[in-house]
N, C-alpha and C positions, 0 to 999 in steps of 0.2 A: 619498200621492198622492190628490188630491181627486177624488171620484167625479164631481162635476159639472165635467167638463173644459171649459175655455173654448174657444169657437169661434175666438177670436182666435189661439189657439195653432195651430189648424189652418191658418189663413191664413198664419201665419208659416212653417209647415212647407211650404206651397205655394211660398212665395218661395224658401226654401232648396232645395227639390227641383228648381226650374226651373234651378238652376245646375249640375245634374249633366249630364255629356255623355251622348250617346246612342250606341247601337250598332245593329246589325241584330238584330231580334228573331227570333221563330221561326215563328209562323203568318203568313208573309209579313213584315209589319213590326209585328204585334201580339205581345205577350208570350204565351208558352205558358200562364203562370199568374202571378198577382200575390201575392207573399208566399210564405213557406216552406211553408205548408200546401198551397196550390194547386200550387206548383211540384213538390212531392214526388209528386203524383198526376197529373202532366202536364196540369194545368189542368182536370181533371174536377171534378165536384161541384156542378153547377147545382142538383141536388136533394139536396145534402148539405152544408149550411153549418155549419162548425165554428168559425169565428172572424169577427171584424168585417170582414176583407177580403172577405167575401161581398158587400159593397157593390159591388165591381168586377165581380161575376159575376151574382148574383141577389139584389137587395136584399130580396126576400121572405124569404129564408133567415135574415135577421137576427132574426126572431122566435124562432129556436132558439138564439140566442147570448145569453149573460149580459152584464152590464155589464163592459166590458173595454177595454183599450187595446192595440193591436198596433203594433209597430215592427219594421221589417226593412230589410235591405240586401242587394242581389244583386251579386255580382261576375260580370259577364257578359263572356265572351271569345269573340267571333266571329272566325274566321280566314278572310279573304276573299282571293281571288286570281283572275287570269285568265291565259289562255295564247292567244296569237295567232300565226298564221303570217305568211308574206310577203304583200305587197300591191302594188298598182299604183295610179297616180294616179286619183282619182275624178273622173269627168266633171262631177259636180255641184259640184266644188270643196270637198267635205267632207274633213275629216281622217279618217285611218284609225287603227286602234289600233296602238300601238307593238308591233312583233313581240317575241316572247319570253314567258317566264313571269314574271309580276310579282305580288308580294304587297302587300296594303294594310298600312300601319302602324297603330299605335294599336289594340291588341287587347284592352285591359282597360278596362272601364267599370263605374262604380258606379251602381246604380239603386235609389233608396229607395222604401219604401212605409210608409204610416201609416193606421190606421183606429181608430175609437172608436165605442162603442155605449153607449146609456143608455136604460133602460126608463122611459117616461113613464107607463105603466100596466101591468097584468098582460099585456096582449096588444098593446101599442103600443111601438115601438122607434124611437128617433132614432139616426141614424148619420152619421158624417162620415168621408170617405176621401180619401186622396191617393195617386195611383199614376201611373206613367209607362209609356208604350210604349218599347220599345227604339229605335224610330224607324229612321233610316237613317244609316250613317256609313261612308265610305271615304276613305282618304288614301293615294294612291299617290305615292311620292317621285319617280317618273319622270314625264317629260312625255308622258303616255299619248296625248294627242291633239294633240301638237305645240306646246301653249302652254308658256311658260317656267316657270310656277309649278307646284307639286305639284297633282295632280288629285284631286278628290273632292267629296263632298257631306256635309253634316251636318244632319240633321233631328232635332229634339227635340220630344217631345210629353209634356205633363203634364195630368192631369185632377184636378179636385176635385169631390166629390159630397157633398151633404147629402141624406140619405134619410129617408123615413118608411115604416115597415113595420107592418102590422096583421094579426093572426090572427083568423080567423072559424071557429072549430071546427077542421075538418080542412084548411081552406084558409088560406094566407097570401099576402098581396099586398104588394108594395113598389114605391115610385117614388123615383128618385134623379136629380134634375136634375144636369146636368154642366156645369161651367165648364172650358174648355180653353184651353191656351196652346201655341203652337208657335214654335220658332225654326228658321231655315234659313239656310245659306250654301252656295255652290258656288264652287269654285276650279278654274282650269285648263281651262275648257271654252269660252273665248272664241273658239276656232277654229271653232265652229259658228255664228258670227255671220252668215254668209251665208244661213242659213235661219231666222233669227230676225227677228220683226217689230220688236224693240227690242234690238239688239245691246248697247247700253250697260247694259241691265238683264238681262243673261244670266249674267254670271260675275264673281267677285272684287269683290263689293260688300259684303262683311262680313255680319254677322248681320241678318236681317230678322225681324220679329215679327208674329205673327198670333194673333187672339183670337176665341173663339166659344163656342157652347154647344149642348147637345142634352139628351137624357133617356134614362135606362136604367130599365126596369121589368121586373117578373117576377111569376110566380105559382107557388106550390108546393101540391101536394095530397098529404096523407098518406093513401094508400090503406089502409094498415094500420100497426101499430106497426113493421113491418119494411120496408115498401115505400113509396117516395116518388117522385112524378113532378113535373117542373117544366119551365117554359118561361120564358126571359128574353131580352131583347134591348136593343140600344142603337140609337137613331135615328141617322141621318146627323147629324154634328156640323158645323154651318155655321160657317165661319171667315172672317175678313177676309182679303183678298188679301195675298200677298207682293209688295208694290209694287216692291221692289228687284230682284225676279226675274220681272217681268211679261214679259220676253223669253224666259223658259224654260218656265214652266208654262202649259198650255192655258188659254184664257179670261183672259189677261192677269194671271197670277199667282195664279189660284184654286187652292186646295189644301184642300178639305174632307176630313173624316175619315169613312171609310165606315161604314155601318150594319152591325150584326152581329145574328144571332139564334142562340140555343142552346137545345136541348131535351135532356132526359136523365132518367135514373132512378138511384136508389140502392136497394140491397137488402141487408139484414142476413142474409148467408148463415149466420152463426152469431151468437150474442149479442155476441161481441167482434170480429167480422169484417164489414166493409161493402165491397161492390163498387159502383163508380160507372161509368156508361156515358153519355157525352155525344156529341151531334152539334152542330157549329157551322158556320154559313155566314157568310162575309165578303163583302160586296158591293163589291169593288174596282171592278167595271165601272161603277158609278155616278159615279166620280170621273174626269173626262176626263184630268187631268194624270197620273194613275196608269195608266189603262186604254187611252187612245188608242194605236194601234199606232205604233211608232217609224218606220214606213215612210210615214206620212201625208204627209210632205213631198214624196214622189215624185210624187203626183198633185194636191196642193193647195198647192204653194208654188213660186214662181219665185225661185230664188236670185239674190242680187245682192251686189256688192262692199260696199255699205253696209247690207245687210240684205235679207231676202226680202220678198215680197209674196204674199198669199193666206192663206186660213183654215187651211191645213195646216202653215204655218210654226210654229216654236217660238213660243209665246205667242199663237197664233191661236185663233179660236173652235173650230176642229177641229184644234188644234195637235198636232204630234208629241209623243207621250208615251212611257211605259215599257212599254206593252203588257200590263200585268198583267190576268189573268183573275180572276173570282170563284173562291174556293176553298171546298171542303168539308173540315172537320176532324173527325176521329174520335178520341175520347179514352176510355181505360180506366184506372181507378184502383182501388186497394185499400188499405184501412186495417185494421190489426191492432192492437187494443188489448190488448197482451200482459199488462200488469198495471196497477195504479193509477199507476205512475210512467212506464212506457215505452209509447209508441205508435209503430208502424212503418208506413211508407207506401211505395208504389211505383206507377208508372204508365207508360203508353205512349201516344203520340199520333202520328197520321199525317195529313198534309194534302196536298191536290192541289198540283201544280206550278203556280205562278202565272205563270211566264215561259215563253214560246214560243221556239223556235230563231230565229225571225226577229228577235227583239228583244234578242239577247244583247249586241250592241255597246253600246247605250245602258245596258244593265243591268250593264256593268262598274262603273258608278257605284252600282248598287243590286242586288247579287247575292243577293236574298232567295230562295234556291233550296232550302234544307234542307226535308226532308219528314218524317223520322222523329225522334222524341224519346223517349229512355229516361230515366226519372227514379226517384229514391228519396230517402227522408229519414226523419226521426224527430222525435218530441216527447218531451221529458223534463220531468216535473213536478218542478221544483226545490223548490217549496214549495206551500202551499195557495193562494197568490196568483200565483205566477210559473211560467210554462212557458217552456222554452228549446227552440227548434226549429232544425232544419238540413235543407236539401234540396240535391240536386245533379241536374243535367241534362246529358245528352250527346246531341248531334245529329250523327250520322255524316256524313261528307263526301258531298256531292251535287254533281253537275256537269251543266250544260246546255250543249249544243254547238249552234253555228249558224254563220252567216256575217255579214259586215259589213252595216251598214244600207243601204248603197248597192247591195248585191247583186252586188258584183264578185267574190265567191268567196273573200275572205280568211277562213280558218277561225278561229273564236273560241270558246273555252270559258270559262265562268265557274263558279267553285266556292266552296263554303263548308262549314266544319264549326264546331260551337259547343260550348263548355263553360260551365256556369253553376253557381255555388254561392250559396246564400242562407242567411243567418242571421236568426233572428227571435226576438222575445221577446213574450210575451202576459202582460199584467198584469190579473188578475181583481179588480175593485174590492171585491167582497164575498167574496172567496175562491172557490174552485172549488165551485160549487153547482149542483144540478139546477135547471132553470128552474122546475119546479113549486114549488120553495121560495121563488121570488121573487113568486109570485102571492098 
């Protein structure tokens, strides 16, 4: 395998990766971790970079990584459902949720990841990464909101980064511009046309595409050989509008990707045991389509048979959204390097609940409610150049209860639990060597 891996191969991987379906991820709709290494420690490690997938968390950490190629695939299984009680006709003419307990179909998704690093000099590292968010996906076979077709949404997001990282003594810095692509479709929600500014661009228009960019950057400080501190973050990623769904998303189809910031530390409690503690904040409230309350239409939209009027309507400048809040995420991970061949990992993460009871009806389509994540995994050094990795994640069932968006008292609860397994392989171009030997 050639050490000087071609960037054109990375571009090809991006094209392939975009064909993969999405599911509901874990930190709202962000993945808990990217690749087997991060997944095994619940996404912790902003201050402890062990492979090239650090480009997705803290590109500064790539200065601790040798020349390598990482490939992985996650089997992601989110189990989504809702339960609704009886209802009465809505005076606004809105549909209500179909009563009963209903499960979403399509519970197994494949999410790939790819990363590559190459030292340009003793303290300078070039990196390339491809990774995807789980996004959002629901597919209810029943006519949940009265439309004849199955009901659901399908949001896919993929990112490609090219990073440059530099070490200055005890400090490392890294910058990774991000190219992003989204696809989205919605089905079976045309019955909300009475509160949409553009009912023809609300539902059942197939896949729409959106493109954009942003930047991720980070810094790491080695306080001592055993203690490391780091901060990293991603800017808001500005995306082109989903024109085919300008009657759904606030701002006429606008759906940017929110900014994130992560801070953390890692500490070698023993020569072969490292603990990681991270704090992450996701700024969902900056994205109107995600954050605007689902009740905005009550005061900002006049329903009509051929569509609504007013800024609070679906697609309006202050349009009805999903009501997601900013969330804080807390991650704890541990790595035990048992012997030269075996490394064992485990982790736990907890995030705030992004969905309020008032917004449960619209979030039948987007039930990103899980909060706890329990993870474990291992790395096996198959040879001097090849590591094999495995990780598993379980997110216990979480439920949020509320009432219908029109406030008529129909009880609705949305629930989800998740299982994920990830396989990975790491190829070390120069064999498994300490970085000092590369300088």
